[in-house]
Jmol script that loads the backbone (N, CA, C; Angstrom):
load data "model"
ATOM      1  N   MET A   1      88.070 -65.513 -66.321  1.00  0.00           N
ATOM      2  CA  MET A   1      87.423 -64.893 -67.438  1.00  0.00           C
ATOM      3  C   MET A   1      85.996 -65.421 -67.549  1.00  0.00           C
ATOM      4  N   ILE A   2      85.067 -64.542 -67.779  1.00  0.00           N
ATOM      5  CA  ILE A   2      83.655 -64.902 -67.886  1.00  0.00           C
ATOM      6  C   ILE A   2      83.275 -64.946 -69.354  1.00  0.00           C
ATOM      7  N   THR A   3      82.656 -66.055 -69.761  1.00  0.00           N
ATOM      8  CA  THR A   3      82.193 -66.172 -71.136  1.00  0.00           C
ATOM      9  C   THR A   3      80.674 -66.043 -71.171  1.00  0.00           C
ATOM     10  N   PHE A   4      80.185 -65.370 -72.174  1.00  0.00           N
ATOM     11  CA  PHE A   4      78.746 -65.165 -72.344  1.00  0.00           C
ATOM     12  C   PHE A   4      78.163 -66.344 -73.111  1.00  0.00           C
ATOM     13  N   ILE A   5      77.130 -66.963 -72.555  1.00  0.00           N
ATOM     14  CA  ILE A   5      76.446 -68.073 -73.212  1.00  0.00           C
ATOM     15  C   ILE A   5      75.024 -67.612 -73.522  1.00  0.00           C
ATOM     16  N   PRO A   6      74.704 -67.357 -74.784  1.00  0.00           N
ATOM     17  CA  PRO A   6      73.345 -66.906 -75.109  1.00  0.00           C
ATOM     18  C   PRO A   6      72.336 -68.039 -74.948  1.00  0.00           C
ATOM     19  N   MET A   7      71.132 -67.686 -74.526  1.00  0.00           N
ATOM     20  CA  MET A   7      70.062 -68.669 -74.368  1.00  0.00           C
ATOM     21  C   MET A   7      69.115 -68.567 -75.560  1.00  0.00           C
ATOM     22  N   GLN A   8      68.528 -69.684 -75.917  1.00  0.00           N
ATOM     23  CA  GLN A   8      67.586 -69.723 -77.024  1.00  0.00           C
ATOM     24  C   GLN A   8      66.236 -69.153 -76.576  1.00  0.00           C
ATOM     25  N   THR A   9      65.441 -68.675 -77.505  1.00  0.00           N
ATOM     26  CA  THR A   9      64.148 -68.067 -77.197  1.00  0.00           C
ATOM     27  C   THR A   9      63.190 -69.041 -76.501  1.00  0.00           C
ATOM     28  N   PRO A  10      63.063 -70.303 -76.926  1.00  0.00           N
ATOM     29  CA  PRO A  10      62.157 -71.208 -76.199  1.00  0.00           C
ATOM     30  C   PRO A  10      62.588 -71.438 -74.750  1.00  0.00           C
ATOM     31  N   ASP A  11      63.894 -71.448 -74.520  1.00  0.00           N
ATOM     32  CA  ASP A  11      64.381 -71.618 -73.148  1.00  0.00           C
ATOM     33  C   ASP A  11      63.968 -70.446 -72.266  1.00  0.00           C
ATOM     34  N   VAL A  12      64.074 -69.244 -72.791  1.00  0.00           N
ATOM     35  CA  VAL A  12      63.693 -68.050 -72.038  1.00  0.00           C
ATOM     36  C   VAL A  12      62.191 -68.062 -71.768  1.00  0.00           C
ATOM     37  N   LEU A  13      61.392 -68.478 -72.752  1.00  0.00           N
ATOM     38  CA  LEU A  13      59.939 -68.536 -72.559  1.00  0.00           C
ATOM     39  C   LEU A  13      59.566 -69.560 -71.486  1.00  0.00           C
ATOM     40  N   ILE A  14      60.253 -70.684 -71.466  1.00  0.00           N
ATOM     41  CA  ILE A  14      59.983 -71.691 -70.439  1.00  0.00           C
ATOM     42  C   ILE A  14      60.336 -71.148 -69.060  1.00  0.00           C
ATOM     43  N   LEU A  15      61.450 -70.433 -68.947  1.00  0.00           N
ATOM     44  CA  LEU A  15      61.834 -69.856 -67.656  1.00  0.00           C
ATOM     45  C   LEU A  15      60.831 -68.807 -67.184  1.00  0.00           C
ATOM     46  N   PHE A  16      60.328 -67.976 -68.104  1.00  0.00           N
ATOM     47  CA  PHE A  16      59.309 -66.988 -67.730  1.00  0.00           C
ATOM     48  C   PHE A  16      58.018 -67.672 -67.288  1.00  0.00           C
ATOM     49  N   ALA A  17      57.645 -68.760 -67.948  1.00  0.00           N
ATOM     50  CA  ALA A  17      56.447 -69.505 -67.536  1.00  0.00           C
ATOM     51  C   ALA A  17      56.640 -70.098 -66.138  1.00  0.00           C
ATOM     52  N   MET A  18      57.844 -70.536 -65.831  1.00  0.00           N
ATOM     53  CA  MET A  18      58.111 -71.072 -64.492  1.00  0.00           C
ATOM     54  C   MET A  18      58.030 -69.976 -63.435  1.00  0.00           C
ATOM     55  N   ILE A  19      58.471 -68.781 -63.768  1.00  0.00           N
ATOM     56  CA  ILE A  19      58.358 -67.657 -62.832  1.00  0.00           C
ATOM     57  C   ILE A  19      56.890 -67.333 -62.588  1.00  0.00           C
ATOM     58  N   LEU A  20      56.083 -67.302 -63.636  1.00  0.00           N
ATOM     59  CA  LEU A  20      54.656 -67.031 -63.466  1.00  0.00           C
ATOM     60  C   LEU A  20      53.969 -68.116 -62.642  1.00  0.00           C
ATOM     61  N   ALA A  21      54.377 -69.367 -62.814  1.00  0.00           N
ATOM     62  CA  ALA A  21      53.793 -70.455 -62.026  1.00  0.00           C
ATOM     63  C   ALA A  21      54.156 -70.320 -60.553  1.00  0.00           C
ATOM     64  N   SER A  22      55.334 -69.806 -60.265  1.00  0.00           N
ATOM     65  CA  SER A  22      55.707 -69.632 -58.853  1.00  0.00           C
ATOM     66  C   SER A  22      54.941 -68.480 -58.211  1.00  0.00           C
ATOM     67  N   LEU A  23      54.462 -67.531 -58.996  1.00  0.00           N
ATOM     68  CA  LEU A  23      53.684 -66.426 -58.440  1.00  0.00           C
ATOM     69  C   LEU A  23      52.315 -66.885 -57.940  1.00  0.00           C
ATOM     70  N   ILE A  24      51.821 -68.001 -58.442  1.00  0.00           N
ATOM     71  CA  ILE A  24      50.546 -68.548 -57.975  1.00  0.00           C
ATOM     72  C   ILE A  24      50.651 -68.924 -56.502  1.00  0.00           C
ATOM     73  N   SER A  25      51.797 -69.455 -56.095  1.00  0.00           N
ATOM     74  CA  SER A  25      51.996 -69.814 -54.692  1.00  0.00           C
ATOM     75  C   SER A  25      51.999 -68.587 -53.789  1.00  0.00           C
ATOM     76  N   ILE A  26      52.555 -67.505 -54.260  1.00  0.00           N
ATOM     77  CA  ILE A  26      52.576 -66.276 -53.462  1.00  0.00           C
ATOM     78  C   ILE A  26      51.157 -65.759 -53.252  1.00  0.00           C
ATOM     79  N   ALA A  27      50.317 -65.833 -54.270  1.00  0.00           N
ATOM     80  CA  ALA A  27      48.921 -65.424 -54.120  1.00  0.00           C
ATOM     81  C   ALA A  27      48.183 -66.371 -53.174  1.00  0.00           C
ATOM     82  N   GLY A  28      48.563 -67.645 -53.164  1.00  0.00           N
ATOM     83  CA  GLY A  28      47.923 -68.611 -52.275  1.00  0.00           C
ATOM     84  C   GLY A  28      48.218 -68.347 -50.815  1.00  0.00           C
ATOM     85  N   VAL A  29      49.409 -67.858 -50.502  1.00  0.00           N
ATOM     86  CA  VAL A  29      49.750 -67.537 -49.111  1.00  0.00           C
ATOM     87  C   VAL A  29      48.864 -66.412 -48.597  1.00  0.00           C
ATOM     88  N   ALA A  30      48.566 -65.457 -49.439  1.00  0.00           N
ATOM     89  CA  ALA A  30      47.732 -64.331 -49.018  1.00  0.00           C
ATOM     90  C   ALA A  30      46.294 -64.761 -48.744  1.00  0.00           C
ATOM     91  N   ARG A  31      45.839 -65.820 -49.378  1.00  0.00           N
ATOM     92  CA  ARG A  31      44.447 -66.232 -49.223  1.00  0.00           C
ATOM     93  C   ARG A  31      44.213 -67.224 -48.095  1.00  0.00           C
ATOM     94  N   CYS A  32      45.222 -67.977 -47.672  1.00  0.00           N
ATOM     95  CA  CYS A  32      45.002 -69.021 -46.666  1.00  0.00           C
ATOM     96  C   CYS A  32      45.050 -68.426 -45.262  1.00  0.00           C
ATOM     97  N   LYS A  33      44.401 -69.110 -44.338  1.00  0.00           N
ATOM     98  CA  LYS A  33      44.275 -68.591 -42.985  1.00  0.00           C
ATOM     99  C   LYS A  33      44.983 -69.442 -41.936  1.00  0.00           C
ATOM    100  N   THR A  34      45.133 -70.735 -42.160  1.00  0.00           N
ATOM    101  CA  THR A  34      45.735 -71.589 -41.146  1.00  0.00           C
ATOM    102  C   THR A  34      47.213 -71.818 -41.443  1.00  0.00           C
ATOM    103  N   MET A  35      47.969 -72.111 -40.393  1.00  0.00           N
ATOM    104  CA  MET A  35      49.407 -72.299 -40.535  1.00  0.00           C
ATOM    105  C   MET A  35      49.780 -73.531 -41.356  1.00  0.00           C
ATOM    106  N   PRO A  36      49.110 -74.689 -41.204  1.00  0.00           N
ATOM    107  CA  PRO A  36      49.489 -75.829 -42.061  1.00  0.00           C
ATOM    108  C   PRO A  36      49.309 -75.556 -43.561  1.00  0.00           C
ATOM    109  N   GLU A  37      48.287 -74.777 -43.911  1.00  0.00           N
ATOM    110  CA  GLU A  37      48.118 -74.414 -45.315  1.00  0.00           C
ATOM    111  C   GLU A  37      49.267 -73.543 -45.794  1.00  0.00           C
ATOM    112  N   ARG A  38      49.695 -72.611 -44.952  1.00  0.00           N
ATOM    113  CA  ARG A  38      50.814 -71.745 -45.321  1.00  0.00           C
ATOM    114  C   ARG A  38      52.113 -72.528 -45.468  1.00  0.00           C
ATOM    115  N   ILE A  39      52.314 -73.518 -44.610  1.00  0.00           N
ATOM    116  CA  ILE A  39      53.513 -74.350 -44.716  1.00  0.00           C
ATOM    117  C   ILE A  39      53.491 -75.133 -46.022  1.00  0.00           C
ATOM    118  N   ALA A  40      52.334 -75.681 -46.377  1.00  0.00           N
ATOM    119  CA  ALA A  40      52.221 -76.443 -47.624  1.00  0.00           C
ATOM    120  C   ALA A  40      52.478 -75.557 -48.842  1.00  0.00           C
ATOM    121  N   ILE A  41      51.954 -74.344 -48.812  1.00  0.00           N
ATOM    122  CA  ILE A  41      52.159 -73.437 -49.937  1.00  0.00           C
ATOM    123  C   ILE A  41      53.607 -72.985 -50.013  1.00  0.00           C
ATOM    124  N   ALA A  42      54.246 -72.753 -48.867  1.00  0.00           N
ATOM    125  CA  ALA A  42      55.656 -72.371 -48.867  1.00  0.00           C
ATOM    126  C   ALA A  42      56.531 -73.497 -49.413  1.00  0.00           C
ATOM    127  N   THR A  43      56.167 -74.742 -49.096  1.00  0.00           N
ATOM    128  CA  THR A  43      56.898 -75.877 -49.649  1.00  0.00           C
ATOM    129  C   THR A  43      56.740 -75.922 -51.164  1.00  0.00           C
ATOM    130  N   SER A  44      55.542 -75.658 -51.643  1.00  0.00           N
ATOM    131  CA  SER A  44      55.303 -75.634 -53.082  1.00  0.00           C
ATOM    132  C   SER A  44      56.125 -74.540 -53.755  1.00  0.00           C
ATOM    133  N   PHE A  45      56.183 -73.370 -53.135  1.00  0.00           N
ATOM    134  CA  PHE A  45      56.949 -72.257 -53.688  1.00  0.00           C
ATOM    135  C   PHE A  45      58.441 -72.586 -53.724  1.00  0.00           C
ATOM    136  N   GLY A  46      58.952 -73.170 -52.637  1.00  0.00           N
ATOM    137  CA  GLY A  46      60.370 -73.528 -52.599  1.00  0.00           C
ATOM    138  C   GLY A  46      60.730 -74.580 -53.632  1.00  0.00           C
ATOM    139  N   SER A  47      59.835 -75.530 -53.832  1.00  0.00           N
ATOM    140  CA  SER A  47      60.083 -76.571 -54.833  1.00  0.00           C
ATOM    141  C   SER A  47      60.078 -75.985 -56.243  1.00  0.00           C
ATOM    142  N   LYS A  48      59.169 -75.050 -56.505  1.00  0.00           N
ATOM    143  CA  LYS A  48      59.117 -74.438 -57.836  1.00  0.00           C
ATOM    144  C   LYS A  48      60.368 -73.624 -58.118  1.00  0.00           C
ATOM    145  N   ILE A  49      60.854 -72.890 -57.125  1.00  0.00           N
ATOM    146  CA  ILE A  49      62.060 -72.092 -57.329  1.00  0.00           C
ATOM    147  C   ILE A  49      63.269 -72.991 -57.527  1.00  0.00           C
ATOM    148  N   ALA A  50      63.350 -74.087 -56.770  1.00  0.00           N
ATOM    149  CA  ALA A  50      64.468 -75.025 -56.950  1.00  0.00           C
ATOM    150  C   ALA A  50      64.423 -75.648 -58.345  1.00  0.00           C
ATOM    151  N   MET A  51      63.243 -75.995 -58.822  1.00  0.00           N
ATOM    152  CA  MET A  51      63.121 -76.548 -60.173  1.00  0.00           C
ATOM    153  C   MET A  51      63.486 -75.502 -61.226  1.00  0.00           C
ATOM    154  N   PHE A  52      63.174 -74.246 -60.953  1.00  0.00           N
ATOM    155  CA  PHE A  52      63.561 -73.152 -61.846  1.00  0.00           C
ATOM    156  C   PHE A  52      65.088 -73.070 -61.952  1.00  0.00           C
ATOM    157  N   ILE A  53      65.773 -73.186 -60.823  1.00  0.00           N
ATOM    158  CA  ILE A  53      67.236 -73.123 -60.824  1.00  0.00           C
ATOM    159  C   ILE A  53      67.820 -74.323 -61.559  1.00  0.00           C
ATOM    160  N   ILE A  54      67.253 -75.505 -61.351  1.00  0.00           N
ATOM    161  CA  ILE A  54      67.732 -76.699 -62.058  1.00  0.00           C
ATOM    162  C   ILE A  54      67.523 -76.545 -63.573  1.00  0.00           C
ATOM    163  N   ALA A  55      66.358 -76.057 -63.979  1.00  0.00           N
ATOM    164  CA  ALA A  55      66.090 -75.868 -65.409  1.00  0.00           C
ATOM    165  C   ALA A  55      67.039 -74.832 -66.008  1.00  0.00           C
ATOM    166  N   TYR A  56      67.314 -73.776 -65.279  1.00  0.00           N
ATOM    167  CA  TYR A  56      68.249 -72.756 -65.752  1.00  0.00           C
ATOM    168  C   TYR A  56      69.642 -73.354 -65.957  1.00  0.00           C
ATOM    169  N   GLY A  57      70.064 -74.198 -65.018  1.00  0.00           N
ATOM    170  CA  GLY A  57      71.361 -74.859 -65.152  1.00  0.00           C
ATOM    171  C   GLY A  57      71.410 -75.792 -66.351  1.00  0.00           C
ATOM    172  N   VAL A  58      70.315 -76.489 -66.619  1.00  0.00           N
ATOM    173  CA  VAL A  58      70.274 -77.391 -67.772  1.00  0.00           C
ATOM    174  C   VAL A  58      70.293 -76.597 -69.076  1.00  0.00           C
ATOM    175  N   PHE A  59      69.530 -75.506 -69.141  1.00  0.00           N
ATOM    176  CA  PHE A  59      69.488 -74.715 -70.369  1.00  0.00           C
ATOM    177  C   PHE A  59      70.834 -74.064 -70.675  1.00  0.00           C
ATOM    178  N   ARG A  60      71.576 -73.708 -69.648  1.00  0.00           N
ATOM    179  CA  ARG A  60      72.896 -73.104 -69.854  1.00  0.00           C
ATOM    180  C   ARG A  60      74.014 -74.136 -69.948  1.00  0.00           C
ATOM    181  N   SER A  61      73.685 -75.403 -69.779  1.00  0.00           N
ATOM    182  CA  SER A  61      74.661 -76.498 -69.782  1.00  0.00           C
ATOM    183  C   SER A  61      75.707 -76.308 -68.692  1.00  0.00           C
ATOM    184  N   ASP A  62      75.255 -75.815 -67.552  1.00  0.00           N
ATOM    185  CA  ASP A  62      76.130 -75.608 -66.403  1.00  0.00           C
ATOM    186  C   ASP A  62      75.605 -76.470 -65.260  1.00  0.00           C
ATOM    187  N   TRP A  63      76.254 -77.597 -65.031  1.00  0.00           N
ATOM    188  CA  TRP A  63      75.764 -78.554 -64.049  1.00  0.00           C
ATOM    189  C   TRP A  63      76.039 -78.111 -62.618  1.00  0.00           C
ATOM    190  N   MET A  64      76.909 -77.149 -62.425  1.00  0.00           N
ATOM    191  CA  MET A  64      77.126 -76.632 -61.070  1.00  0.00           C
ATOM    192  C   MET A  64      75.886 -75.875 -60.582  1.00  0.00           C
ATOM    193  N   ILE A  65      75.272 -75.113 -61.465  1.00  0.00           N
ATOM    194  CA  ILE A  65      74.035 -74.410 -61.099  1.00  0.00           C
ATOM    195  C   ILE A  65      72.929 -75.419 -60.834  1.00  0.00           C
ATOM    196  N   GLY A  66      72.841 -76.454 -61.657  1.00  0.00           N
ATOM    197  CA  GLY A  66      71.840 -77.493 -61.452  1.00  0.00           C
ATOM    198  C   GLY A  66      72.025 -78.226 -60.136  1.00  0.00           C
ATOM    199  N   SER A  67      73.264 -78.458 -59.760  1.00  0.00           N
ATOM    200  CA  SER A  67      73.505 -79.148 -58.482  1.00  0.00           C
ATOM    201  C   SER A  67      73.133 -78.264 -57.300  1.00  0.00           C
ATOM    202  N   ILE A  68      73.315 -76.965 -57.415  1.00  0.00           N
ATOM    203  CA  ILE A  68      72.877 -76.047 -56.357  1.00  0.00           C
ATOM    204  C   ILE A  68      71.354 -76.089 -56.235  1.00  0.00           C
ATOM    205  N   GLY A  69      70.652 -76.147 -57.358  1.00  0.00           N
ATOM    206  CA  GLY A  69      69.194 -76.272 -57.325  1.00  0.00           C
ATOM    207  C   GLY A  69      68.752 -77.558 -56.657  1.00  0.00           C
ATOM    208  N   ALA A  70      69.473 -78.643 -56.898  1.00  0.00           N
ATOM    209  CA  ALA A  70      69.130 -79.919 -56.257  1.00  0.00           C
ATOM    210  C   ALA A  70      69.357 -79.856 -54.750  1.00  0.00           C
ATOM    211  N   ILE A  71      70.428 -79.197 -54.332  1.00  0.00           N
ATOM    212  CA  ILE A  71      70.687 -79.046 -52.892  1.00  0.00           C
ATOM    213  C   ILE A  71      69.608 -78.196 -52.247  1.00  0.00           C
ATOM    214  N   ILE A  72      69.184 -77.137 -52.918  1.00  0.00           N
ATOM    215  CA  ILE A  72      68.112 -76.295 -52.390  1.00  0.00           C
ATOM    216  C   ILE A  72      66.813 -77.093 -52.288  1.00  0.00           C
ATOM    217  N   LEU A  73      66.534 -77.912 -53.284  1.00  0.00           N
ATOM    218  CA  LEU A  73      65.319 -78.727 -53.273  1.00  0.00           C
ATOM    219  C   LEU A  73      65.317 -79.701 -52.109  1.00  0.00           C
ATOM    220  N   ILE A  74      66.421 -80.374 -51.878  1.00  0.00           N
ATOM    221  CA  ILE A  74      66.497 -81.364 -50.800  1.00  0.00           C
ATOM    222  C   ILE A  74      66.448 -80.699 -49.432  1.00  0.00           C
ATOM    223  N   SER A  75      67.257 -79.669 -49.234  1.00  0.00           N
ATOM    224  CA  SER A  75      67.303 -79.041 -47.906  1.00  0.00           C
ATOM    225  C   SER A  75      66.033 -78.253 -47.606  1.00  0.00           C
ATOM    226  N   GLY A  76      65.429 -77.659 -48.624  1.00  0.00           N
ATOM    227  CA  GLY A  76      64.189 -76.918 -48.412  1.00  0.00           C
ATOM    228  C   GLY A  76      63.047 -77.817 -48.001  1.00  0.00           C
ATOM    229  N   ASP A  77      62.942 -78.967 -48.638  1.00  0.00           N
ATOM    230  CA  ASP A  77      61.887 -79.909 -48.273  1.00  0.00           C
ATOM    231  C   ASP A  77      62.113 -80.462 -46.869  1.00  0.00           C
ATOM    232  N   ALA A  78      63.351 -80.737 -46.518  1.00  0.00           N
ATOM    233  CA  ALA A  78      63.639 -81.236 -45.172  1.00  0.00           C
ATOM    234  C   ALA A  78      63.309 -80.182 -44.123  1.00  0.00           C
ATOM    235  N   GLY A  79      63.606 -78.938 -44.413  1.00  0.00           N
ATOM    236  CA  GLY A  79      63.274 -77.867 -43.482  1.00  0.00           C
ATOM    237  C   GLY A  79      61.781 -77.699 -43.288  1.00  0.00           C
ATOM    238  N   MET A  80      61.036 -77.848 -44.354  1.00  0.00           N
ATOM    239  CA  MET A  80      59.581 -77.731 -44.247  1.00  0.00           C
ATOM    240  C   MET A  80      58.974 -78.898 -43.478  1.00  0.00           C
ATOM    241  N   VAL A  81      59.555 -80.082 -43.613  1.00  0.00           N
ATOM    242  CA  VAL A  81      59.066 -81.227 -42.839  1.00  0.00           C
ATOM    243  C   VAL A  81      59.291 -80.991 -41.352  1.00  0.00           C
ATOM    244  N   ILE A  82      60.462 -80.494 -40.990  1.00  0.00           N
ATOM    245  CA  ILE A  82      60.751 -80.195 -39.578  1.00  0.00           C
ATOM    246  C   ILE A  82      59.814 -79.104 -39.069  1.00  0.00           C
ATOM    247  N   LEU A  83      59.576 -78.087 -39.876  1.00  0.00           N
ATOM    248  CA  LEU A  83      58.662 -77.025 -39.471  1.00  0.00           C
ATOM    249  C   LEU A  83      57.245 -77.534 -39.278  1.00  0.00           C
ATOM    250  N   SER A  84      56.806 -78.415 -40.161  1.00  0.00           N
ATOM    251  CA  SER A  84      55.445 -78.951 -40.018  1.00  0.00           C
ATOM    252  C   SER A  84      55.326 -79.830 -38.785  1.00  0.00           C
ATOM    253  N   PHE A  85      56.378 -80.586 -38.448  1.00  0.00           N
ATOM    254  CA  PHE A  85      56.336 -81.398 -37.225  1.00  0.00           C
ATOM    255  C   PHE A  85      56.252 -80.514 -35.989  1.00  0.00           C
ATOM    256  N   THR A  86      56.971 -79.405 -35.951  1.00  0.00           N
ATOM    257  CA  THR A  86      56.883 -78.513 -34.781  1.00  0.00           C
ATOM    258  C   THR A  86      55.520 -77.842 -34.709  1.00  0.00           C
ATOM    259  N   GLU A  87      54.906 -77.589 -35.851  1.00  0.00           N
ATOM    260  CA  GLU A  87      53.579 -76.976 -35.858  1.00  0.00           C
ATOM    261  C   GLU A  87      52.519 -77.970 -35.371  1.00  0.00           C
ATOM    262  N   LEU A  88      52.670 -79.232 -35.719  1.00  0.00           N
ATOM    263  CA  LEU A  88      51.691 -80.240 -35.295  1.00  0.00           C
ATOM    264  C   LEU A  88      51.770 -80.520 -33.801  1.00  0.00           C
ATOM    265  N   GLN A  89      52.928 -80.300 -33.175  1.00  0.00           N
ATOM    266  CA  GLN A  89      53.059 -80.568 -31.755  1.00  0.00           C
ATOM    267  C   GLN A  89      52.360 -79.521 -30.898  1.00  0.00           C
ATOM    268  N   ASP A  90      52.137 -78.344 -31.434  1.00  0.00           N
ATOM    269  CA  ASP A  90      51.489 -77.270 -30.666  1.00  0.00           C
ATOM    270  C   ASP A  90      50.025 -77.502 -30.462  1.00  0.00           C
TER     271      ASP A  90
END
end "model"
wireframe off; spacefill off
backbone 0.3
color backbone group
């Protein structure tokens, strides 16, 4: 059975502000020309989305969603480090 948990208005406003902040990274990818800059911006975007998921889990008092956000944050950063190392070797 699924129960509906309403969110408070300040929580929704904070989540919308986080979405707008993540859009800045998308605009940054369009403006940069070199691959290391794109990797750095993609890492920033992934970190912002993971923090968005963690904040959503905290606002809903659902720690399973927050733990998924933490896993995304850790694995995403590790993936970007590996990608940057392969880019530096070229």
